[in-house]
N, C-alpha and C positions, 0 to 999 in steps of 0.2 A: 483358280478362277473364282472361288468364293470371296477371296479378298478383293478382286476386281469388282464383283457385284456389289459388295458392301460400300466400297469407295464410290461407286457410281451413284448409289442412293444418297450417300452423304452429299456428294456434289449437287444433286437435284434439289436437296433441301436447301443448300446455300444459294442456289439459283433463284429459288422462290422467295426466300427469306427477305431480301432487300426490297422486293416489291411490296410485301405486306407491311414492312416497317416504315420505309421512307416516304411512301405516298407520292403524291403528284408534285412536279415542279414545272416551271416555265421552260419550254423547250425552244432553242434557237437553232435553226438549220441554215446551212449556206454552202456556197461553193466559192473557191478562190482560184483565179485563172489569170493568164498572162493577157494583158489588155490588147497587145499588139497582134497576138497570134491566136487568141481564144483558147490556147491549150491550157488544161488543168495543171495546177501547181501542188503536187503531192509534197507533204512535209512541211507546208506553211504553218506558222504559228498563229493561232487566234486566241487572244487573251482579253478578258474583261478588265478594262483600265483600272489601275490601282487595286487590283484584287489577285488572288492566287488561282482564280478559276479560268479555265480555257480548254483548248483542244488543239490537236494537230491534224491537218488535212490528210485524208487517205489518198490512194493512188489515183482517184478520180478528182481529187481536189475538194472533196466534201468534208464538211465537219458538222458535229452536233454538240451542242452545249446545253447542260441541264443546270438551271440556276434559280435562286430565290430573288434575284434582283428583277424588279418589274421594268426597269429601264436603265440604260447606261451606254457606254461607248466600248466597241470592240477595237483592239489594236492588232492589226494584221500585218505580219512581217515575214519576209522570205529572203534568203541570202541572194543578192544580186538584183534586188528589187526595192523600190522606194516604199517605206512603211506607210500604211493608210489607217485612218481612224474612221469608224462607222457607227453611227448611232443606232440603237434598237429600243423597242418597247415591247411590252407583253403581247401586243397585237402583231408584232413581226413574225411572219411565218417562214419566209425564206429570203436570204440575203445573197445576192451575186456581187462578188467583189473582184474587180479588175485591178491588178497591180501593174505598175509601169516599170519596165527594166531600168536599172540604175547601176552605178559602180558598186562593186563588192565592198562592203563596209563591215569590218569586224566590230565596229561600235554597236551595230544592231543586233549582235549575237548575244544572247543571254546565257549566263552560267547557272542561274537558278531555275527552279521549276519543280515539276513532280516526275521528271524522267529518271529511270533507274539505269540508264546508259548515258552518262554525262558527256562522254566523248563523241557522240554521235554528231553533234553540232560542229565539232572540230572536223570530223570526216567530211561533212558536207561542204565546208569551206574548201577542203582539199579537192574534192571532186570538181568544184567550180573553178579552182585556180590551176590545177595541174592538167597536162595533157596526157591521156591514157592511150597508148598506141598498140599495146600487146597484151596477151593474156597474163604475162607475169606482172605488168604494171597494175592489173586489176587488183591482185592480192596485196601489192605494195601500198595501197591506199590506207590500209588498216594500220594505225600507229602501233608500233611494237611487234608487228608480224613480219617474219623474214622468211624468204624462200630460197631454194636451191634447185637446180636442174641437173640430173645426171642420167638422162635417158634419151638424148638425142633430139629433144624438143617436143616429142609427141607424148611423152610419158607425164603423168601428173607430177607437179612440183613437190619437193620435200619441204614440209612446213615447220617453222620454228616459232614458238610463242610462249611466253611466260615460263621459261625454264624447261619447256618440252621440246624435244625432237619428236614432233607429232607424226613422223614418217610422212605418209602421203594424206593424213587426215584423221589418224586414230583418235586424237584429242582436241580437234577443232571441227565443230559442226558447221557445214557450209550449205547454203540454200541460194537459189535464184528464183525470185518471185514465189517463194514457198515450196519450190520444187527441191527435193533432196539431192545433193551432189555426192555425198559420201555413199560408197557401196559397201554394204555388210558382206562378210564372208567372201571377199573378193579374191581372185586368184592370186594376185601379187601382194596384197596387204589389206588388213582389216581397216575399213573406213576410207579406202582409196578414193580421193576426191579430184577428179580431172575437170578443170574448168575451161579447157581449150575450146568448148563448144559455145562459149559466150563471146559475142561480138562486142569489144570494148566500147565502141561509139554508141551502143544502145544503153549503157549504164546511166541511170538517172539519179540513183541514191544508194548509199551504202549504209546499212544498219549492222551494228556489231556491238558485242559486249565481251568483256574479259572475265574469266572465272565461270562459276557454275550456279549463277543467281537468278536464272531466267526460266520461269515456269513453262513457257511455250516451247522451250528448247529441250530436247531429250538426249538420246544417244549421242555420244562423242562430245558433249558439252562439258568438258573439263577445263581445258586452257581457255575456251571461249567459243563463241560463234561468230559467223559472218553471213550476212544476207545481202545479196546484190539485187536491187530492184530495177527493173528495165523500163524504158519508156513506153508509156501507153499511147502516146501521140508524137508525131514528128512536126517540128516547127517548119521544116522545109525538106525538100529532097536533096540528096547529096551523093556525089560520086568522088571517090579518093583513090589515088594511085601512088604507091610507094616503091622505091627501089634503092638497092645499096650494095655494099661489098658482099662477098661470099654468095653471089648469085641470089641475092634476096629480092623478092618481088611480092608485093601485097596490093590487092585491090579490094575496095568496100563500096557497096551501094546501098542507100536507104531510099525507099520510094513510097510516097503516099498513094494509095490505090483508089481512094474515093473522092478526094477534093474537099475543098473548103465548104461547099454548099452542104454536102453530106454531113460534115462535122458540125454544122450549125443545127442539124436535125438529131444529133446525138449519135451519129454513126461514123465509125473511123476504122480504116484498115491500112496496114502498111506491111511492106516486105523488105527484108534485108539479106544481103549476101556478103560473104567474105572469102577470098581465096588467098592462100599464102604458100610460098615456097622458099626454101633456104637450104644451102649446102653446109653452112658453118665453115669454120676455119680449119677443119680436120683434114688429115692427109687422105682419109677415105670419106668422101662427101656423104652428108646426111641424107640427101635426096628426100628431104622433108617436104610433104605436101599436105595441106589442110583445106577442107571446103566446109563452110558454114552456110546454111540456109535458114531463114527465120520469117515467120508469118504471125501477125497479130490482128485480131478483129475485136473492136469494142462496140458495145451497144448500150446507150443510156436509154432504158425503156421509159423512165420518168424520173422525177427528182429523187425518188426513193429506191430505185431498183436499176442495177447495172450488171453487166456480165462481160467477160473477156474470154476469147478462145485463142490459144496460142499453140502453134506447131513449129518444131524445129528439127533440122537434120544436120548431122555432123559426121564427117569421115576424114580420117587422116592415116598416113602410112609414112614410115621413116626407117632409115638405117642409122646406126649409132656407132661411134667408137668406144663408148663405155667408159667406165672409170678405170684408171691405170695405175700400176704400182709406182710409188715414188722411187723405189730402188731401180726399177728398169729404166727410168729416164736418167737417174744419176749415173748408171752404168753404161749408158749409151746404147742399150738394146733397142729402144725406141725413142723417138723425139717426144716432145711435150704434146704434140698434136697427132701422135701415132696410135696404134691399137694393137692389143694382143689378140683380139677376136673381132674382126671387122664385119662378121655376119650377124651381130647383134641388131636389134630394131624391133619393129612391130607394126601393128595396125589396129585402129579402134573405130568403131562406129557408135553413134548414140542418136536415137530418135525419140522426141518427146511430144506429147499431146496433153494439154491441160485445159480445163474449164474452170473459171473463177467467177463467183457471183457475189454481189454485196447488196444487202437489203436494209434500208433505214426504216425502222418501225415508227409508227405514230407516237409511241410513248418515249421516243428517244433512243431506244435500243438499236444496236447495229449487229446484223447477222452475216458472218463471212463464211463462204464455202469455197473449197478447192478440191477437185478431183483430177487425178493425173495418171498418166501411163508413160513408161519409158521402155524402149527396146534397146538392149545394150550388147555390143560384141567387144571382146578384148582378146588380143593375141600378142604376147610379148616374148622376145628372145633376149636373155641376159646371160652374162658370165662374170661373176664376181671373184672367183677363185682360180680361173684360167686352167691350170693343168694339175691342180692340187689332188683331186680325187681320181681323175682319169688321165694319166700321163699320155696315153696313146691318142685319145679322141678329144680331150679337153672337157671342161665342166659346163658347157652351155645348158641353160635351162630354157624350157618353153612353158609358159603359163597361159592358159587359155580358158575362156568361159563365154557363155551366152546366157543372157537373163531377160526375163520380163519382170518389170517392177510396176505394182499397182498400188495406189494409195488415195486417201481422202483426209482432209483436214477441215474442221469446222470450229467456229467460235462465236460466242454471243457476248457482247459488252454493253454496259449501260452505266451511266453516271448519274448519281443522285446528289442533290444539294440538300444538305441538313440544315444549313443556315448560311448566312453570307460569309464567304471565305471558309466554308467548311463543307467539303464534298467527299463522297465515296464512290469510287469507280470499281465495278465488278466486271470480271472477264472469266468465262467458263468455256471450255472446249475440249476437243479430243480428236481422235482419228485412228487410222490403221495404215500399216504399210505391209506389203506382202511381196517378197523377192522369191521368184521361181528361177533358180540357177541350174542350168543343165549342162552336163559335160564339163564340169570344172576339172582342170587337168594341171598336173605338174609333171612334165616329161624331161628326161635327159636326152639331148639332141646333139647332133653334129651338123654344123653349117645349116641350121634351121630345120630342115626337113627330113634328115635321117634320124629316126627315133631309135634310141639305144636302150632305154629303160623307162618304165612308168613308175613314178613315185607315189602318186595318188590320182585317182580318177573316179568321179562320182557326181551325184545330183544333191543340190542343197535346197531346202525349202525353209524360209525364215519369216515368221509373222510377228509384228509388233503392234499391239493395241494400246492406246494411251488415252488418259483423260487428265484434265488439269483444271484448277480453279485458283483464282487469286482475287484479293481485295486490296485496293489502294485508297488509303485515307489521307486527304490533304487538308490541313487546318492551318491557315495563315502561313507561317514559315515552315511548318513541319510536313513531311511526307513519310508515310509508313506503308509499306508494301509487303504483304504476306501471301504466300502461295504454296499449293501442294500439287504434286504431279505423281501419277501412278503409271507405270510402264509394265505390261505384260508380255512375255516373249514365249514363243514356241520355236525350237530348233529342231530341224530334221536333216539327216544326212544319210544318203544311200551310197555305200561303197560298191562301185562297180567292178572293183578288182576281185570280189568274192563271187562265187557262183550263185548264191542265193540272193534274191532281191529282198533285203530286210532293212527298212529304215530304222536307224537309231534316232530316238526322240528325247527331248528334255524340255521342261517348262520351268520358267523362272520369272519372278516379278520383283519390282523394286519401288519404294515410296521415296520421293525427293522433296523435302521441305525447303523453302527459300524465304529469306527475310531481308529487306532492304529499307534503310532509314536515311533520310536526308534532311538537313536543316539549313534553311537559307538565312545565314547569319545576318547578311546585308543584301542589297540588290546586287552586289558584285562578288559575294563570297558564299559558296555552298560547301558544307561539310557532309560526308556521307559514310555510311558503314554498311557492309554487306556480309551476309552469311548464307551458305547454301551447300547442298549436297547435289552432286551430279554422278555421272557414271559413263564408262564406255563399255559396250558389249564385247564379248570375245567371239571369235570365229565358231561357227556351228560345228566345224570338224574337231575343235578342241573340246567344246562343252558336251557333245554327245558321246564322246569316247572316254571321258575321264571325269568321274564325279568329284574328285578331290581338288580339281583345278577351278579357280573363280570364274563364274559365268558373266556376272555384271559387276566388275570391280568398282567400288564406290570412291568418289573423290569429295572431300570436305574442304571447303575453301572459306576464307575471310578476306575482306578488303577494309581498309580505312584510308579515305582519300579527301582531297579538297580541290574544288575548282574555283578559280578566282580571276577577276579582271582588275589588276593593280593600276591600269590605265585604260582609256577608252578603247584603244585598239590593240590591247595585249591580253591574251588568254593563256592561263597556265593551269595544267591539271597534273596532280601527283598523287600517287597511291602506293601505300604499303600493303603488301599482300602475303598470304600463306596458303599453302595447299598440302593436304595429306592424301596420298593415293594408296588404296589397299593393295594393289598389285599392278606392276608394270606389264604383266605377262600378256602377250598377244601371239597370235599365229604367225609363224615366220613362213610366208609363202615361198621364199626361196629354198628353204630346207625341207618343207613339208611336214613341219612339226612345230611345237610350241617352244618359246624361250622362257625358262622358269625364272623370271625376275620377280623380286619381292616388293615390300612396302617401300614408300619413298616420301620424303619431306621435300618441299620446295618453298622458298620465300625470296622476296625481292622488292624492288621498288621501280615504278614506271614514272617517267616525267615527260609531259608534252608541253610544248611552247609554241604559240602563234603570235606573230607581231606584224601588224600592217604599219610599216615605217612611214610611208606616205601613201597617198591614195593609190598609187600604181606599183608599189614595191611591197612584197610579202616575204616574211622570213619564217621558217618553221623548223623545229627539230624535235625528235623523239629519242629519248635515252632510256634504255631497259637493262637493268641489272638483276641477276638472279643467281641463287645457289640451289642445286639439286643433289641430294644424297640418299643412298639406300639406308634404311633404318637398321637392318639386321646384319650388315656387313662390317668388318673391322675398319677402323679408321685407315686411310690411305688405300683402301680397296673398296670404297663405297661411293665413288663417283658415278653419276648416271652418264653413260656415254653420249656424247654430242649435244648434251644439254647446254644451250647457249648462256654464257655468263654475262657478257657485255655486248649489246648491240646498239647501233644508233643510225638513224636515217634523218635527213633533212635537206634544206637548200633554200635558195632564193628564187622568187618568182616575179617576173615583171609583166604587167598588163597595161598598155598604154597606147592609144591612137593607132589601133589595129595590130600592134605588136604584142606578142606573147612569148616569153622565153623563161626557161628555168634552168638553174644549175643545181644538181642534186647529188648528194653523197650517200654511200652505204659503207658501214663500218661494222666488222665483226671481230671480237678479240679471239685469241687462241683458246681452245676449249679441249677438255679431256675426251679422247677418242675411245677410251676403254675404262674399266673400272678402277684401274690402278694408275691411270694417267701416265702409263708407260709411253703411249703414243698420244701426241697432241695435234690438233689441227693448226693450220697456219692462219694468223690473223690477216686481214686485208682491209683496204680503204680503196674505194672506187668512185670515180666522179663521172657523171653523165651530163650532157648539155642538149637542150632543146631550144629551137628558135622558129617561131612561126610569124608570118605577117599575113593579115587579111585585108584585101582591098576589094570593095564592092562584093561580088559573089565569089571571089577567088581567095584561097588561102595557099601560100607557099611555105614549106617548112624544111628544115634540116635538123637532124639529130646526130649526136656523137656519143657513143657509149665507150666507157673506160677511156676517158679523155687523155690520160697520161699514159696509156698502154701499160697499165700495172699488171705484173705477173701475179695472178691470184688463183686460188682453188675454189671452185664453186660448191660442189659436194665433196665431203671428205669423210673417210671411214677408216677404222683400224681392222685389219683383216688378215687371216692366214691365206697363203696363196703359193702358187709355183709358176714361175714365169715361162718355163719351157718344160717339155716332157722329160727332159733329162736333168734339169737343175734340181737343187735342194729346195725343200719347203721353207718358206720364209714367213715372217709376221712383221707388219708395218703398215704404213699409211698408203691408202689408195685414194684416188681423187679423179674428179672431172675437171679439166682446166677451164677457167672462166674466160668469157669472151675477151679477146684483145681489142685494141682500138678498132672501132667500127662505125662507119659513116652511112646514114641513110637519108634520102631526099623524099619530099612529099609534095604532091599537087592535089588540092581539093576544090570542087566546084559545087556550090549550093544553089539551088533554084526552086 
């Protein structure tokens, strides 16, 4: 804790220094909103014309610019709206800027600037052009991120990104409006990130970054981070009904609770609900049911102070057919849609409450606060080895936990103008997270509720306190960003299998430096380099029981990339990257122990391409290639299992005269499923089609997944198993079959 106190004092010194050195600037404040609905536009770009100075609007549409220019013109742009130019002088105190909706135009998207996440603009184009209909589509918005489902629809997706099989979130940090999604020391897997409680229609913006270069992001930010920002305001009420094959039914409702008059006074509230059910194509129906409820209240106290209260509730339960052995299908023991243990499945509930406030100070500083609470229940039944360990009863596992999650985040940011086209932005913050996990269990069960044995049973208490500081210096065409982050952890585990109540405790801290450099070679070319250290924490049950195992394995990364616009409506981003990870070791929730994996190297190339061929036709593709190897293992036995080598997504999108349609593909190459590449996964190419037509207040849609009925494997593993109680043990590929040809219809009414 002494290290933490020293770092806190240094951060306070950095916080005070800019005010003493840089002095007073002209402060311009304003708000950007939709002229037709009066709804704020978060993420709009406000730039002083012919300069590098500017700002991006926050979730309330507010912006603050500190400058030495006594007068000038602000250029205000937002994807899907006509760009505006507004004059200002040193006497200007507040500017309200209404933008008119317009056709989406890639020509208005800039590739230069002082952002350290150059692909975010591309993601916002994708949000505006693609239709997102389910929780899996939510993650697929991120270029280069791939997912797989192997738990009957209710389990968190398996995530692949930048050469990582990140399991359910171990190496990808995920947030929703600042609320953490990843669960530490979770019963099934470290960093387990279940996004099914997010209603896709509420997503307003996607913020993401690849690598470990972002000082605000801590635990699990190795391959990268993703943050989904939900709508603060509704443009209109909406009711949607969907139905399709495999007994699929979904209904969504979004409702403004206070009306336009209250909105004009700075008050707004809305509620949303989603219900979903599906049986899937399996011989044993999934009986999947999900219910989401969401409420948000916004209050603009005055031009400088706003707050938001958000509450949500989520409940789901399902049966699953699980992953099956390839050999059992080939031998005719079961069909592709059959199961060796049809009693798998689970149920999950999550309840969230958060309060967020924003305060714009008179000196141009901005103070953000977020306080949150989550109540979480998880109960999962799985069987990955079938009859390998218990030929009589089978190897079914039950993983269960209940937790309370408490947290706070705060930050203070301010921009100082040193001279014209020469600015310094400071950002300092910190917070804490406390997970109170009771009755974390791994049980050996038969047909769910017959308990045969207890592998582990205990309570977990985990605390993370963090502080960070960063400085971004922008001068003409250059941007330099440097940051430091410190995370302090306290891990406690109480093993309830012992007779004495004795908590095992461990403390650990880590310092993470970050450096980002960008050079705007021309108005259409940006070159950037990134260096940074990140980490993922290990499970409390690991670190409190064995001092020799890594607690906070470090990840060191580097990127060299370029973003360019070779033509007005063409955007290309490409990056060469490298990452070294000290240890792949994580807790194996299925085995109740740790997997002793060592150091790894990863490197690769990412390419993103966006082209607006004509006003109403868009083409996009993302291609990602990576190589991942263990450092200390011999050649041909050093493959990192399930690390994706070549993945690609993309498609065509048409938006014209009320019509909106997209044809999208997903491709994954064959990858090593074990360290020796003895077993390999099967490659696949899947094509999906969506078609919507909007007339007046009505939207009619139809979608077809797996258009050509391709036989593909979604989640794939190499595993030891025994298919019956009397058969011999085997080793080979197990998989969850991917969705066959599937059609779904949709009717939506807005009012």
